[in-house]
N, C-alpha and C positions, 0 to 999 in steps of 0.2 A: 582237553586231556595235550599233551606233549606231541609234536606231529614227529619224535623220534619214535620211529617201530623198529626193531631191530629184526627181522627175518632172517632166518638160513635156508639160501637156494642152496639146491646141490644140482650143479650141473651137468652132472654123470646121473639121473634120479631120470628114471622113467615116466614120470611126470613133466609135462610141460614146465616151462618156467612160471608161466598165465596159471595153471592149475596150482603149482603150489604156493602162490601166493593167495588165489580163491581159497584155500584148505586153512593155511594159518590164519590168516584174517580172519575166516569164519571160527575159528577155536577161539581165537582172542575176542570174539565178539561173543560165544557163546559162554565162556567162560568169567565174563565182566571185567576181561582186563581192561579192553577198550568198553568204556559205560555206556549204556544208553541213552542214545540223544546225544552223544560226545560228537565232534569233530571229527573225520577221515584225515590223514594226510594229503594234502594237493595231489594230485598223479604227477607232477613237474618234479615236486619234494622226494615224493614214494621213489620213484626213476633215478634221482639222481644219488636217493642214498644204496639202492638195491644194486645200481651201476646195470640197467639194462634200457629197454626203451621208453618211454613213457607211452607207445601206444603197447606196451603191454600191459602196463599200469592199467590203460583207458581200458582195455577189454577186459582183465580182474574185474577190474570196478563193474562193468556192465553184470559180469556174470551176479557180482551182490546185490545187485539193482534187481535183475530178473528173480532172484532168489528169497526178495524182500528184505536181506538182512541192511543194504541202504540205503537211504532215501535221498536228492538233491533238494536244498533251498537254491533260488534264483537267487546268482550272484553272491552266494555264500559257502558253495561247495559242497560235500557231501558228507554225510551222517547217521552214525547208526542209527537205524529203527526204535524209536521206541517201542513198539509194538513187538519186536521179533520172538519168535517160540524158541528159549535155547536150549531148552530139551532137544528140537527136533534137530537141531544143528549137532548137538554133543553124538546121537546115537547115530548120524550120516558118518562123523566121523572119529566114532571110537576105534575099529581096525585100523587105523592109520596113527592112532594116538596112542594106544597099551597093547601092540600085535607081540612089543619085542619087551616089553617092560623088567626090569630086575626084580628078582625074588628075594625084597629084604626080608624075610622071615627066616632062610638061612643063615642070614648076616647078624642078625641081631643077638646083642648078648643078651636081652633081657629084655619083656615086655612091659616098660609102665603103664601106659596104656589102659592094662585089663587089670591094674592093681584096683583095689579096691579101695576109694578114697571118697574124704568127705567130697559133698557138690552140692551147688545151690543151682536150682533153675535162672536161667539166664536172664529170664524175662520176669525175673522179682520186681522189679524197678515199675512194672506197667502191671502187678498185678494191686489192687484195692489196699488188702489187708497183709503186709508182709512184716511177717513176724519171723524174721531173719535174723541170724546171728553173726555179728561183725562186719555190717556191712551201715551206713551211716545215712541218716534224711539229708536233703539238698537243703533245707529251710534250714539249720543248724552251723551250713561249715563258713567260718569268715572269710565272705569274697571280700570285700574291703583290703581287710587288714594283708590278709595272703595277697590278693593284689600288689599293693605295695608294694610289699616283700620283693615279689618274682619280677615288678617293675625294677627295683632297685637290686636287683639280685645280673641284671642285663644291663648295669651302666656300662662305659666304654673300661672306667676302668676297676670294676667287678669282672667284665668280660676277661681281660688280660688276667685278672688274679687263676680263673676256673676253667677257660678255653682250652691252659694246656693239660699236656697229659700228667699228672700227680704220682704215676705209677705206683706207689703202693699208699699213699700220702692220705691223710684225708683233710679238711676244711677245718682250723684252727679255729675258728670262732665258733663250730659246733661242737666241737670237742670240748671247747671253754662251756660252753653254756650246759651241755650233760652234765661235765664235771662239777659245775658251780651252783646249776639250777634245778634238775632234774634229780640229780642223785643224791644232791644232804636232805628232801624231800621222803627218801628212800634210807635213810640214815647213814648212805654210803658216802668217805670221803676217798678219796684216789688221786692221782697225776695221770695227768693225761697219758701216758703210756700206756696207761692199763685200760685203756677204753678203744675200741674200733670200731667203726661202723659198717654196717652188714647194710642189707637190701632185705628189708624185714627180720621177724625172729626166724620166720620159716627158713634163712638163708643161712641166719645163725646155726643154726640148728646142725645142717645141710655141713657147715663145715667142721661143727664138732666133731661130728659123727664121722668124716671125711678121716679127721686126722688124730683122731684119739679111738675110736671103735671100731674099727676094721682089725679085726683081729675074731677069728673063730673063737679063741678061750675067754671072748670079753662079756660080761655077763652086765646088763645096760637094766634097770630096774625102772619101769614105767607104772603109770595108777590106773589101775583099771576100775570102773572104765576113767579112758584118758582120750588122750589124744592122738587120734587113728594116723594122722599123715606119720609124727613121731613113730610108730612102732612099725611102720613099713621101712622108715630110714633106715631104722637099729635091724631089720630085719635085710634089708640090701645091702648093705658092708659087712654080714657075715657075722652078726656079733647078735647073744640070746638076747631076747626082752622077756625079760619076765617080769608080770602084768605083779603088779603090790594092790593085797586090798583098801579101799579108802571106806569110810564111814560118813558119820556125817557133821564131822570134826579133818576131813581132808585125810592125807596121809596115816595110816595106822602107823606107827614110829614102834614097832618090834623086832622079833626073830627074824623076819622075815626078810628084811634090811640088810641080813648079816651077811650073806655071801655074795651081793651085789658088787661089781669094781666100781660102777656109776649110778645113781639116782635119779631122777627127773623128777622135778614136784613142781607145779603149779601152786603156792602156797596161800597168793592173795586170795584168788577165786577161783578154786579147782575145776580146772576141765573134766564134763562139763556140768558137772555139779554145783557150780558156783559155792560151795563152800570154803570158812576162811579157816586157814591152819592156825591154831590158839597158838600164846607164844612158848607154852611149856612142852609143845608138843615139838617146835621149831628147835625149841634147846635139844630136845631129845635127839630128836633128827642129825644135827651139830656132832651130838655127843659119839651118837654113832658113828656119825661118818669117821671120827677121829679113831674111837676104840678099834671097827673094822676096818680102815686103811681105804673109803669109797670115795670118790667125788659128786658134789651135789651141783645138778643141773637147775638154774631155778629160773623158772620163767614166770616173770613177777610181771602179767599180763594186767590191767583195770585195776591196781592196786590205788588209783584215784577214787574207785567209789566207792567205798564206803559208806550207807547210808546212816550206819545205827551206832556206830563205834569208831574211834580213831583209826586210823590203820596200822595194822602190825610192822614194825622194823624187817626189813627186808633179811632174809637168811646171809645174804652176803654182809651187810653191815653188822652179823654177828661174830663172822668169822674171823677167827686169829691164826687160823693154819695155812688161807688161802685156797679152801677145797671146796670153795663154791666157786661156779661161773655162773655170772648172772647174765641174764639176755632181756633187751628190752626192748621196747619202741613209741611210737608215738601215732602205730596206725590204728591203735582206738580210740583216740582223741583228735587230735588231727587230720585224717583221714588214711584209710586201708590201701588205697590204691598208690598212695606215694612210696610205700614200700622206703623207710626210713627207720632203721634200725642199730642196736649198738652191744656189742659183749662190752662186757665188765672181767678182768679176768688179770691173773699175774700177770705182769710185764712179758716173764717169760714165752707163757703162753700166747698172749697178743703178739709176740716176734714170730713166733710159727703161723699164727694164723694169717697175719699179714701178707707170709710170705705164698700160702694155700691162695688164700683169694686175689691175689698176684694172677694165679694163676685160671683164676676163673675168671674175672671181669676185672679184674685190675682194683677197681672203687667203685660204689655206688658215684652218680650223675652229678658230677660238679656245683655245676648250675642251679641243681636242690637241693644239698647241702647247703651250700648260702644263704637259700631262701629259705628254707629251717631254722638256719639259722639267727637269721634277722626276726624272724617271727618269733624265737623263743627269746633273745635278747630284748627287745620291742616289749615283751611282757603278755603278747597278745596269746600266746598257748595258756598262761595263767589264768589269763580271761576265760578264755575258753574252755579252760577244764572246769574251771567255774561253774559258766554256764553251763555243762552239761551237764555236771553234778545235780545243779536243782532239776532240768530238765528230765532227766532218766530216775531220778528219785520220787516226782509226780507220776511219770509213766508206770513205774513197776508197782507203783502203788494202789490204780487204777486197773492193773494190767490183774495184777492176784484179786481183788475185788469183782472183775467182772467174773473169772474164772470161777470164784466159789458161790458168785450168785448162780451163773449160768448152767457150771459145769461141776456139780461137789464134787462128782464122781473122781476126779484129776487132785494125786496128791501133790502139793505144791512144795518142791525141798525148800525147807528156810534156810535163806544166808543171812547175809551180813550186807550185801551188794551186789556187784557186778552190772549187765547190760541183757542178762538175759535170764530166765527159769529154767530148772529143771523139773519136769513133771511124768508122776508115775501116775500112769492108767490100768485102771482093772486087768488082771491077767491074760484075759480073754479080749482084750484092745490090741490088734498088731497096727502100730502107728504109721510102720507104709503103707498100706491102707487107707488111712485116716490123713493122712499127708496127699496123697492122690486124689480123695474124697474132698475133700477141704478145697484144692487146687483149683477143681472144677467152676469153686463158687468165691475165688480168689483168695482163699487165704492162704498164705505159704506160711508153714511150720515142716520142721524138721524131725525125721524119725530118731532114734538115738542110739539102735541095735550096734551102729558101726563104731561107736566108742568101745563097747567091750571087746574085751582081749580074746574071749573065751567063742570056741569051735560056733557052739549052739548060744548066743546071745539073746539074752531076754528082747522080747518085740513091744513091748511095752509102754517104752521111755519115750519123751520125745523133749525137745527144746523150743522154748519161742525166745528170740530175742524180741526187744522193744527200743532197738536203738535208730531201727532202719523207718519206723512207723510213727506219723504223727499223732499227737494225745484225741485227735477229736475222731480217729480213724480206729482207735481200741475198744470200743463198747460193742462196736457194728462188727468188728473184724470177730470178736469174742462169741456172738451171738450167731455168725455163719460158722462158724467151726463147732459148734453148739448143733447146727444143722446138718453137718455131714457127720459130725457123729455117732448123732440118731439114724443116719442112713447107711452106716456100718453094715 
């Protein structure tokens, strides 16, 4: 660890300097700020830093030795005891640390931590059967190609380009690659000034909400079941979230849309049911938007993974009035942790979104922008999507077969593709309880109730992703899920 430790000593305190040093070092050890088995600063160095006599520090270290918090190694100095019991230290100094803490509850404008939200077990990667949605298995990540692009992005010339503060500008090469390589596959042809980079699709939706929906009179239509975090976002900015019914073809494009100011839709693979909005309904949606003067927000995730037919063209490609705001990302193909997305909209709107983004975070990390741009420009992303298509197609077919054999009671929503299955269990099954039982057997599945907007949502739906689980583990995972099901 660094030898620099900034301790705050109070010469007017009733406690001696030695006691203050002992207390602050003890808390730092207990909290892990100074890791176990790491070296302590030398007594001479710490005394110089604190402006105290070396004997004061030596006496403090002796007390820490007596308490078993540090140990000595001959000719190497003092080290944090690797066997220290941290909870005991925290209990000893609890009053000292928390006696006068500020009450944040009286200052918070809202409590986002208490909002109901999509959550995944933090340890899902340790589970042998992770049927978790929106994640990836490390074995499909293009390590060599990404390493090459990341290495080239830190050349001296590249660093001179991205190390400066770009204020509200984006990497020109990445904009070019999105414009010429990604968007044409969705039938979208625009200029660079109609595109803005985001830190993933969630960031894009947040900015749209802040810029367009922060009005009490705004009505935003959302699919039901649908993306729950979007529903929370709409409510947060004070707009009205209007649930819109979906069926086996996705959003129902009838009179329920007429009084909306905005309609949010996931047409390629409806979230969470995975169904695809047919071409006729896409036309009906755009016609209704024009007739009733509402704007469409198109979240076009997983458009690459249609296993039975050619992908439908994006709504944005059919938009002749600039009524569609298109949200895309590379999270579901390259890596969800990379957080690289984009918005395509009228240049006038993009200009305002850039102004808002500047106040939030300026722009996504410029080095990552360049790495992604190189990855796209060299054709590596196209190759990855082609590889993932084949892998996910096989995994999906295998998962469907195994579920039909082992758990015929479950109804799988028919769809054209995606990276997950939407499943309906018998009415008597609570999938929250099923998920808990399954986790005990190493199986991660996701209950579906959170996706519904009504106060008392159905509890017999669940989602099973297959992007993060290897093909060889699917059959065993379904058998384990069957055991959990039988133990309910």
